[in-house]
Biotite code that builds the C-alpha atoms (Angstrom):
import biotite.structure as struc

atoms = struc.array([
    struc.Atom([18.106, -88.372, -119.185], chain_id="A", res_id=1, res_name="MET", atom_name="CA", element="C"),
    struc.Atom([18.024, -92.137, -119.615], chain_id="A", res_id=2, res_name="LEU", atom_name="CA", element="C"),
    struc.Atom([19.278, -93.748, -122.578], chain_id="A", res_id=3, res_name="ASN", atom_name="CA", element="C"),
    struc.Atom([19.621, -97.294, -123.929], chain_id="A", res_id=4, res_name="LYS", atom_name="CA", element="C"),
    struc.Atom([22.780, -96.750, -125.489], chain_id="A", res_id=5, res_name="LEU", atom_name="CA", element="C"),
    struc.Atom([24.702, -99.841, -123.952], chain_id="A", res_id=6, res_name="LYS", atom_name="CA", element="C"),
    struc.Atom([22.083, -102.291, -124.992], chain_id="A", res_id=7, res_name="LEU", atom_name="CA", element="C"),
    struc.Atom([22.149, -100.824, -128.236], chain_id="A", res_id=8, res_name="ALA", atom_name="CA", element="C"),
    struc.Atom([25.920, -101.264, -128.720], chain_id="A", res_id=9, res_name="ARG", atom_name="CA", element="C"),
    struc.Atom([25.907, -104.739, -127.050], chain_id="A", res_id=10, res_name="VAL", atom_name="CA", element="C"),
    struc.Atom([23.210, -105.965, -129.863], chain_id="A", res_id=11, res_name="ALA", atom_name="CA", element="C"),
    struc.Atom([25.656, -104.732, -132.528], chain_id="A", res_id=12, res_name="LEU", atom_name="CA", element="C"),
    struc.Atom([28.748, -106.196, -130.978], chain_id="A", res_id=13, res_name="GLY", atom_name="CA", element="C"),
    struc.Atom([30.368, -102.827, -130.634], chain_id="A", res_id=14, res_name="LEU", atom_name="CA", element="C"),
    struc.Atom([32.629, -102.050, -128.129], chain_id="A", res_id=15, res_name="THR", atom_name="CA", element="C"),
    struc.Atom([32.891, -98.478, -126.660], chain_id="A", res_id=16, res_name="GLN", atom_name="CA", element="C"),
    struc.Atom([35.855, -97.981, -128.690], chain_id="A", res_id=17, res_name="GLU", atom_name="CA", element="C"),
    struc.Atom([34.322, -99.060, -131.593], chain_id="A", res_id=18, res_name="ASP", atom_name="CA", element="C"),
    struc.Atom([31.237, -96.682, -131.180], chain_id="A", res_id=19, res_name="VAL", atom_name="CA", element="C"),
    struc.Atom([33.718, -93.503, -130.155], chain_id="A", res_id=20, res_name="ALA", atom_name="CA", element="C"),
    struc.Atom([35.817, -93.908, -133.479], chain_id="A", res_id=21, res_name="ARG", atom_name="CA", element="C"),
    struc.Atom([32.790, -94.401, -135.402], chain_id="A", res_id=22, res_name="ARG", atom_name="CA", element="C"),
    struc.Atom([31.148, -91.160, -133.891], chain_id="A", res_id=23, res_name="ILE", atom_name="CA", element="C"),
    struc.Atom([34.307, -88.870, -133.311], chain_id="A", res_id=24, res_name="GLY", atom_name="CA", element="C"),
    struc.Atom([34.563, -88.780, -129.686], chain_id="A", res_id=25, res_name="VAL", atom_name="CA", element="C"),
    struc.Atom([36.654, -90.493, -126.895], chain_id="A", res_id=26, res_name="SER", atom_name="CA", element="C"),
    struc.Atom([35.624, -93.887, -125.374], chain_id="A", res_id=27, res_name="ARG", atom_name="CA", element="C"),
    struc.Atom([35.231, -92.245, -122.252], chain_id="A", res_id=28, res_name="GLN", atom_name="CA", element="C"),
    struc.Atom([32.710, -89.993, -123.609], chain_id="A", res_id=29, res_name="THR", atom_name="CA", element="C"),
    struc.Atom([30.598, -92.815, -124.698], chain_id="A", res_id=30, res_name="VAL", atom_name="CA", element="C"),
    struc.Atom([31.148, -94.456, -121.325], chain_id="A", res_id=31, res_name="ASN", atom_name="CA", element="C"),
    struc.Atom([29.649, -91.187, -119.592], chain_id="A", res_id=32, res_name="ALA", atom_name="CA", element="C"),
    struc.Atom([26.667, -91.233, -122.037], chain_id="A", res_id=33, res_name="MET", atom_name="CA", element="C"),
    struc.Atom([25.928, -94.800, -121.193], chain_id="A", res_id=34, res_name="GLU", atom_name="CA", element="C"),
    struc.Atom([25.842, -94.144, -117.408], chain_id="A", res_id=35, res_name="GLN", atom_name="CA", element="C"),
    struc.Atom([24.002, -90.997, -118.060], chain_id="A", res_id=36, res_name="ALA", atom_name="CA", element="C"),
    struc.Atom([26.555, -88.896, -116.746], chain_id="A", res_id=37, res_name="LYS", atom_name="CA", element="C"),
    struc.Atom([26.840, -86.780, -119.910], chain_id="A", res_id=38, res_name="TYR", atom_name="CA", element="C"),
    struc.Atom([24.199, -85.514, -122.040], chain_id="A", res_id=39, res_name="VAL", atom_name="CA", element="C"),
    struc.Atom([25.303, -85.283, -125.713], chain_id="A", res_id=40, res_name="PRO", atom_name="CA", element="C"),
    struc.Atom([24.651, -82.478, -128.014], chain_id="A", res_id=41, res_name="SER", atom_name="CA", element="C"),
    struc.Atom([21.953, -82.669, -130.740], chain_id="A", res_id=42, res_name="THR", atom_name="CA", element="C"),
    struc.Atom([24.303, -83.215, -133.124], chain_id="A", res_id=43, res_name="VAL", atom_name="CA", element="C"),
    struc.Atom([26.256, -86.138, -131.081], chain_id="A", res_id=44, res_name="LEU", atom_name="CA", element="C"),
    struc.Atom([22.638, -87.667, -130.406], chain_id="A", res_id=45, res_name="ALA", atom_name="CA", element="C"),
    struc.Atom([22.041, -87.561, -133.883], chain_id="A", res_id=46, res_name="LEU", atom_name="CA", element="C"),
    struc.Atom([25.303, -89.366, -134.847], chain_id="A", res_id=47, res_name="LYS", atom_name="CA", element="C"),
    struc.Atom([24.727, -91.903, -132.386], chain_id="A", res_id=48, res_name="VAL", atom_name="CA", element="C"),
    struc.Atom([21.260, -92.678, -133.519], chain_id="A", res_id=49, res_name="ALA", atom_name="CA", element="C"),
    struc.Atom([22.464, -93.290, -137.229], chain_id="A", res_id=50, res_name="GLN", atom_name="CA", element="C"),
    struc.Atom([25.039, -95.234, -135.953], chain_id="A", res_id=51, res_name="LEU", atom_name="CA", element="C"),
    struc.Atom([22.592, -97.540, -134.136], chain_id="A", res_id=52, res_name="PHE", atom_name="CA", element="C"),
    struc.Atom([20.117, -97.067, -137.012], chain_id="A", res_id=53, res_name="GLY", atom_name="CA", element="C"),
    struc.Atom([17.250, -96.122, -134.517], chain_id="A", res_id=54, res_name="LYS", atom_name="CA", element="C"),
    struc.Atom([15.511, -92.612, -133.719], chain_id="A", res_id=55, res_name="PRO", atom_name="CA", element="C"),
    struc.Atom([16.938, -90.728, -131.313], chain_id="A", res_id=56, res_name="VAL", atom_name="CA", element="C"),
    struc.Atom([13.784, -91.032, -128.901], chain_id="A", res_id=57, res_name="GLU", atom_name="CA", element="C"),
    struc.Atom([14.541, -94.707, -128.728], chain_id="A", res_id=58, res_name="GLU", atom_name="CA", element="C"),
    struc.Atom([17.814, -94.139, -127.534], chain_id="A", res_id=59, res_name="LEU", atom_name="CA", element="C"),
    struc.Atom([17.427, -91.206, -125.305], chain_id="A", res_id=60, res_name="PHE", atom_name="CA", element="C"),
    struc.Atom([14.729, -90.815, -122.846], chain_id="A", res_id=61, res_name="ILE", atom_name="CA", element="C"),
    struc.Atom([13.585, -87.766, -121.204], chain_id="A", res_id=62, res_name="LEU", atom_name="CA", element="C"),
    struc.Atom([12.589, -87.866, -117.641], chain_id="A", res_id=63, res_name="GLU", atom_name="CA", element="C"),
    struc.Atom([10.455, -85.373, -115.823], chain_id="A", res_id=64, res_name="ALA", atom_name="CA", element="C"),
    struc.Atom([12.978, -83.419, -114.110], chain_id="A", res_id=65, res_name="GLU", atom_name="CA", element="C"),
    struc.Atom([15.119, -83.181, -117.262], chain_id="A", res_id=66, res_name="ASP", atom_name="CA", element="C"),
])
């Protein structure tokens, strides 16, 4: 699964720690999501989308092999 999390985060001037604190996860989890090493749960994806004020589909992109 591809994502645009880092672009969205940088556009708002937030650090990984800022995002982690606001969505209730560790900075390492945010880093892993940004690097597409971790696929978030539905609830976590919705929290991320809400934080950035964007639809989930705009932040997370399914690939053919997903």
